[in-house]
N, C-alpha and C positions, 0 to 999 in steps of 0.2 A: 504494500500500500504506500503510495507516494505521500509527500508532505501535505499537499493540498487536500487530498482525499481524507487524510487522517484529521486535519484541522476541521474540515467540513463535518465529519462524523462527530468530532468532539463538540462543536457548536450545537449540532442537532441534539446530542445527548444532554448537554447542559440546559438547552431550551426546554426539552421535554420534562426533565426533572424539575425545573423551575416552575413550570405551569402545573405539574401534578401536585407539587407541594402547596402552591398558591390556591388552586381552584378546588382540589379535592380534600385537602387538609387530612392526610391519612392518619396522623397522630392525634387527631381530635383536639388541636390546640385552640387557643383564643384567636380571633381574627388577626390581631396584631402579631401574635406568636407565629401564625402561619406565614405571614408576610416576611418576617425576619428569617424564618427557616428557609423560605424559598430563595431569598437572596444568599443565604449561607450556602445552600446546596449549589446554586449557580456559581458562586465564587470558588468553592472548593473543587467543583468539577473542572472548571477552567484552569485552576492551579495544578491539579493532579495531571490533567491531560496536556498541559502546557500549550493549549490552543492559542493563548494570548500571553504576552509578556506579563510576568507576575506583577510588576508595578502598575501596569495598565489595569489589571483586574482589581488591584488595591484601590483604585479610584472609583469603583462602582458605588460604594456607599454614598458618595457625594451626589450621585444622580438618583439612585434607586430609593434610598431612604426617604428623601423629601417627596419624590414622585409618588411613592406608595403610601405616603402619610405615616410612615413609621416614626419619624422625628423631623424637626426643622433642620435646615441646612447648617446653621451655626453649631448645633449639637453634633451633627455628623462630622463637621469639619474640625472641631476642637481637638480630637485625638491626634491629628496630623501635626500638632504643635506640642505634643507631650514632651516634658523635660527629658525623658530618657532618650528621645530621638536626637536631642542636641548633644547628649553624652556620646552617642555613636558618631555623630557628625564631627565633633571635636577630635575623636580618635582617628577618623578617616583623614582629616586634614593634617594631623601630625604624621600619619603614615605616608601621606603624599610628600611631605617635606623630607622624610627619611629616605624615600625612594629617589626623590629629585636630586639630592646631593650625594647619592651612593653610599650613605652611611651604613645601610643594610649589608652591602657587599663587604665592607671593612669588618663589620662585626662577625659575619659568617666565616670569612677567610681566617680571621684570628682564632676563632674557635676550632676550626679544622686543623690549623697549624698546631694548636695546643694539644689536640687529641692524637696526632700522629697520622701517618700516611699508609698504614697497613689497611687492608680491606675493611676489617672490623673497626679500626680507628676512624676511618673516613666516614663510615656509616654512623658511628656514635657521634662524630663531630657534626654531621648534617642533622641528626635527630635533635641534638642539643641546640644548635643554631636555629633550626626551623621552629622547634618548640618555644624557644625564648622569644623569637620575633613574633610568633603567632599569639603570644600572650598579650601583645600590645597593638598589633595590627590585625586586620582581618585575615582569616585563614586563606582566603583566595589571594589576597595581595602577597602574603608571605610565600605561598607556593610559586606564584609568578616570579618573585624575586630569586628564590632558591633554585628554581628549575634550570635556568641557563647555566648557573654555576655547576650544578650537578652534571649536566650534559657535557660541559667542557672537561670536567674531571674524569668522567667515564671515557671520553675520547682519548685523553692523554694516557690514561692507564692502559687502555687496549693497545695503543700505539707504542708505548715505551716501556711498559712493565716487563721485567725480565724473569721474575720468579714465577713458579707454577701456581695455578689456582683456577677457580671457575669464574671467568670474567662475565659470563652471562648471568650467573647468580648475583654477582656484584651489581650489575646494571639494574636488574629487576628489583633487588633489595633496596638499592639507593633511591630509585624513583618512587617505589611504594612507601618507603620510610618517610620521604618528604611529604607525601600526601597525608599519611596517617599522623605524623608528628605535627603537622599543621592543625589537624582536627583535635588531637589530644592537647596540644599546647594551648589552643584557643579556649578550652573549657576552664582554664585556670583563672581568667579574669572576666569581668562583665563584658568588656568591649572586644574580647578575643574572637568571638564568633556570634553571628546574629541571633541564634536561638537563645543565648544567655540574655541578650538585651530584651528580646521579646518576652521572656519569662519574667524578668525583673519589672518590666513595664506593667505586666498583668498583675503581679503581686501588689504593686503600688496602687493600681487602680481599684482592685477588688478589696484588698485588705488594708489599704493605706499603710502598707509596710514598705519602708524605704530600705532596700538592700544596699548597704554601704559597699564601696569598692573594696575596702580592706576586709570586710566581713566575707565577701565572696572569695577573695584571695585566700583567706584563712581556711575556708571550707573546702575549696576545690583544688588549690595548688597541690596538696598531697596526692590526691587521686591523679591529677595530670602528670606529675612526676612518676608515679607508679606505673601508669599506662605507658609512658615513654620508655621506662626501664624494661617492662615486659615486652614491648615492641622490639627493642634492641635484641633481647635474648631470643625471642621467637624467630626473628629474621636471620640472625647470624648463627645461632646454635642449632636451630631445628629446621626451619623451612628452606633457607637459602645459604648454607655454609659456603664461604668463598675460598678460605684457606690462602688468601693473598697476603704476603708479608710486606714489610716496609720496602719502599723503592725510592731511589734518589730522584727519578724523573718527576714523580708526583710531588715530592717535597719541593723541587725546583719550581713547578707550576704555581704552587701556593705562594712560595716566596716571591716569585716574579710578579704575580698578581698584586701582592701587597706592596712591593716596591713600585709598581706602576701607579698605585694609588697615591704614593708619596705620603708626606706628613698630613696630619689633620688640617684641612683647609679651614678658613674662617667660617664659611657657611656650614660646614660639618660641625664645627665647635658650637655655632649658634643653635643648630637643630638639636645637638646632643644636650645642650644646656636646657632648652625648652622641654625636651623629652624627660630628662632626669627630674627637672623641677615639677613637671606635671605628675609624674609617677610618685614623687616624694609627697606632694600634697594629697594625692589620692590615698596614700597609705597612712599619712599622719593627720588627716583632716579631723578625725574625731578628737584627737588629743588637742589640736589647735583650737577647735571650737569650745572645748571645756576651759581653755585658758583665758579666753576673752569673749565678750558678749556683743561687741560693736558690729562685727561682721561674722556671718555664719556661712561657711563654705559648704557646698555640696558637689557631688561628682560632676554633674552637668556643667555647673559654673566653672569648675576647674578645667574641664576639657575645653570649653569654649574660650576661656582665658588663655590657655596654652595655644590654641589655634589662632587667636587674634594676635598674640605676640609674634607668631611667625610672619604675619603680614606687616608687622611694625619694625622688627629688627632688620637692619640693613645687612645685605650679604657681604659687603666689603670686598667684592671681587674687582680686581683691576680691569678685567675685560668689561665689567658692568653689564654682563649678560642678563642679570636679574637684580633689580635694585634692592628688593627685600628677599628674605628666605622663601616666602611664598608670595605669589602674585595671583590675582583673580583668574587669569587664563589657565593657571595650573589646575584649577578645580574642574576643568573639563574632564579630567580623568577620574573624578570621584564617583562613587556608586550612589548617585542620587536616587536611583530606583529603590535601593534598600530602605532609604528613609521613608519614601512613599509607602512601601510595603508595610513597614511597621505601623504607620498611621492608619492605613486601611484595615489592618488586622485588629488594632485596638478599637477602632470604630465599630467593627463587626462584633467583637467580643462584648463591647458595652451593650449593644442592643440585644444580643443573645442572652446576656445576663438579665437585662431589664425585662425581657419577655418571659423569664422564668425557665427558659430551655436548658440552661446550664445545670441548674439544680435538679431538674427533672431527669436529665441524662445521668448525673452523678448518682442520684438515688437508685436509678435502674441498674447501673453497673455494680454499685456497692451491694445491692440486694443479692447478686449472684457471685460476687467476688469472695464472699466469706470474710472472716475476721482475722485470718492469718496474715499479719502484716508483712512478714518476710516473703511469703509467696506472692502477695499483692505487689510489693516493690519489684520482685523478680519479673512478674508479668508485665508491669509497666515499662521496665527497662528493656525487656526483650522485644515487646511490641514496638516501642519507640525506635529502637535501632533498626529493626527490619522494615518498618514502614518508611523510614527515612531513605531506604534504598531506592524507592520509586516515587517519593514525594519530596518536594522542597522542604528542607529542615526548618526554615523560617515559617512557612505556611503550616507545617506540622505542629509546631509549638503554638502558633496562633490558634489553631483549631483544638488542640488537645490540652492546653493549659487549663482552660475552664472545666474540661471534663475531669482532669486530675483533681482540681480544686473541689469540684462537686462531690467526687468520691471521698475526699478527705473530710469534707464537712459532714457528709452523711455518716461517716465512721467516727466523727469527733476526734480526729487526729490533726496534727500540725500539717498544713498543706505543703510545707517544704519537703516533708518526708516522701511525698509522691511527686511533687513538682520538680525537685532537683534531678531525680533519676530520669524523669521524662525529658527534661531539657538537655541533660548531658548525653543521654542516649541518642538524641536527634543529631548530635555532632559526630557520632562515632561510626557511621555507616561506611563500610569499606569494600563491599562486594562488587558494586557496579559503578561505571563511570559517572552516571547521573546521580549517584548517591549524594556526593558533595562536590562543589567546584574543584577542590584540590584533586579529587579522583579523576575528574575529566581532564584537567591540565596535564597530569603525568601520563594518562592513557594516550593522549594525543601525540606523545613522543614517537610512537610506532615501535618501541622496544618492548612493549607489554602485550601479551595476549590476554583476551578476556578471561581465559581459564586461569591465568596467573592471578588476576585481581579477584576473581570469584573464590578461588581456593584460599588465598591469603586473607581476603576480607571476611570469609565465613569464620575462619579460625579467630581472627581478631574481634569479630562481632560477639562470638560466644564468650571469649575471655573478657571483653569489655562488659558484657551483661553481668557476668559473675562478679567482677570487681566493683562495678557500680552498685550492684545489689548489696554486697557485703559492706561497702563503704557507707551507703545510705542507711542501712539497717543498724549497724553497730557504731559508726563514728559521727554521723550527722547529729543525732540527738545530743551527744556529748559536746560537740563543737558549738551547736546552737545555744546550748546552756552556758557555755563559756563566753560566747559573744554577748548574750543578754545579761 
């Protein structure tokens, strides 16, 4: 089936489901509830089938909610300016500056040089570098940055390495490690991957619970590091052992790349200053707020302040290619669509909750889920990871965060116990190229077969499910209590 036929079929299916929900009201909802459900079914179908770009679908509430009398336009539009969106926007802008001045490349090459040039050392270096960058930048941007470096290292190793070893395994392992480390590193911070931001925005809206940047870091950093360690062990010791020892040619490549970058330039120093300052304020915000009462910092304010600084601080380049560290034309490369996607998702979730659909769904699922919390967390983690293989992880969290919250409310437990594994699982899909953007990027290299990704991804999915379940069941309650 060609692309045009598939899109036509998707539109037809979405339209039929929309009118069935609207006209026949199969669940026996209130008139307003049937309208909200019909819009939700339409948007979810278009998201899952990818008949339209996701940001375009996210704009539907601005038209359909007022048109169907669900709510007024100002109410439908308000979530598109949710403070959490500006947190992600600030992170995007800082990421653009890091990429613009090649600071990411310097960080990555230094880490690889530190870990050594053996096959396993290179893989460890890329996992650490990718995971670290993905904590602060989007996982997609991180993979795009690391991918060309990895490809150049693979090429040099194949051409110049004299020792024995399995170079095919090294190439497969390195590319998959970049994709998976981007996903695992991203779960450590709120801004590391879009599902985190979507879940935090939902918590703030529904429970008026503001998830501090430092709180999320304390909760999820240990799991992120554990997943990266397990990724390294599984790749190098089990699935793709390469047995490649240290080699001078690879060491020379890393050394030459670093020498080519030269000393830290003035723009790199400026971006590094803003990056460190922003991260420092995110982590210490609570302490600073307790010390004074004149100004109260929050994560979105800090992110936007850091982004604005980048537009103010001069680059101090002799060539004067760019007067400031960031200029407005640089924002052409920013993922504006993700920001619209968050707004549309929050707007949809608001009306689903207002119509009582979320509570209804949560009660229904909780009725058949039983009271065994461990099995419930395992089921949520497992379903979240495998659904994310075929559905956008952002759309998935937008749709399932209210369901997880409804289940938690029905069982009278902390919604974080089900929400965190649902959100983290959405970022861990590894079996299919469409599972996450990093998967698609490395698969496009041509060095991976689908079988390689399916086999490796299935193993990592199962391991991730087990670790997320154990972490959520045993450690989250302890950490939440320590935070509060």
